[in-house]
Structure formats: C-alpha cells, structure tokens
C-alpha positions, 0 to 999 in steps of 0.5 A: 411535512407534506410531500409538496412542501418537502419538494419545494424546500428541496428545490429551493435549497438546490437553487441556493447552492447553485447560485452560491457555486455560480458566484464562487466558482465563476473563474473555474468555469462552473456549469452545474451541480448534481446532488443525490441522497445516499444512505451514507450522506449526500453525493455532490458532483460539481461540473466545471471547465477547470476542475483543478481550480475547484479542487484547489491546492492539496484539496483545500477548496474541496474541504472548504466547500464541504464545510460550507455545505454542512454549516451553511446549507445544513447538508448531512455528510456531503461527499463532494467530487468534481467532474470536467466538462467535455466541451466548455464552449458548448456549455451555456453557463460557462460561455455566459460566465466568460462573457461576464468575466470579460465585462468585469475586466473592462472589455467592450460588450460587443467585442465580448459577445462576438468573441463568444459567438466565434468560439461557440460556432467554432466548437460545432454548435448549430446556433447560438444567441447571446443577450446582454442587458444593462446600462450598455451605453447610456444611463437607461438600461437596455439590451442587445442581442447577437445571433449566429447559425440556426436557432429556432425560438418556439416549439417542443423541440426547442424546449428539449434540445436548446440549452440556456443559461443566465448569469448576472454580475454587478458592475460600476454602471449597475447590474448586468445580465448575460443570457446564452442559448446554444443549439448543440451539434446533432440536434434535429428539428422537423422543420429543418430540411437536409440538403444532400450533395450529389456524392451523398445521393450516389453513396446512399443505399438503393431502395429495396422495392426493386429488389423485392420486385425482382424476387417476385418475378423470379418466384413467378417464373419458377412457378410457371416452369413447374406448371409447364413440366 
C-alpha cells in the first residue's frame, strides 16, 4: 500500500470514529478524540465536558467503547481514557451539541441560539457566531445566523485562531445543522486596534530613549572634564 493511500484510509477511519462518538456521547458534551499509535496498541483520549458520563458506572461505558473500537473499527489493543474540558462554553463542538439538544427538546431555535450566545460571551470569548439551518418556520429549508462580539471572517489569523464545529440532528421537520464559530479570549489580530485608558498609559513604562540620551550626555561631560584636567 502506498503512503498516500495509508494516510487517506487512516484519516477516513478517524473521521468515522469522530462521527460515531459525536452521536453517542452528545449528552456527555463530547468535544474531540485524539488517537496515538504506540508499541503496545492505540492510545485513545476522549475529551468531554462530563467525563463521568463517558466512563459510566464502574467503567462499563469505557469497556463498551473499547469493544466497539476493536470489533467495529478494527483497532488493535485500544487503551481508552477520558479527559475533561477546562471551559466547555468555549468549545464550539460542545456548544453546537447543546443547541441541537435544545432543539430536540422542542425549544425554539432563536431562544436556543441566544442562550448559547450569552453563555459563550459570559465565558470570556471575544466573539461568537451560531448558524442554524433547516426547516425553521416553513416547509422550505433556510438558515438564520446569530452573532455577538468581534469575529472576523477572512484572513490567515482567522484560520489559525477561530474555532469552529458543525453538528447535525434529525428532527421531525427534517435534518437540522448547527454551526458554531468562537474566537477564544487572548486571540490577537493585526487589524484590531487596542484602546488604552489614561490609567494604563500612566502605568506603562517610559521609553528607554530618554535614559540612553541622559547616559550619553553624562559620558560626554565626563570626557570633557578629563580633557580639561
């Protein structure tokens, strides 16, 4: 098998596993999965907002997942572990899953979207955008977009810093899709100006140019004194 075919097959398997876990662990706040091959087998780390629901009672859910990885996906000796997400409200996969769960419970899509916007911005995000697609109010599918904060759309900085996720769910009206884009706190963009308050300007350190100039004048005075003597 060529190297290209190996990587294609490996990435396809990762996508299938991610899709399976996204559907099975939606209530647990599933975020992502990391798989690393080791000499002893395959190390699988599942990131979720509620690790206890992934582990299950006495580890039964972990054992079931291990069996699925072995039998369904052909994974050799999977070693499954679970890691908690530090801030679920800043994870786009978790937020999108929460919105789809709200839609499944019958909550109006606008109410679910605004509720998610408040939680994400309350967690400290610089910006967030939520897009809901499907048969929202009529028999014809359309989409509505909700946005809050600062969230640019194009540029290399957007590709590197903006987090995004899409989750789909089947409802009575049809197939719905929820897309979430989040700009986490601390992200920096070259086109965004920072406005400092007068207090911050006073607390800022003074430039070193004056100090260097003072040092040069002192050296010149010392040289002049030695020449006079």
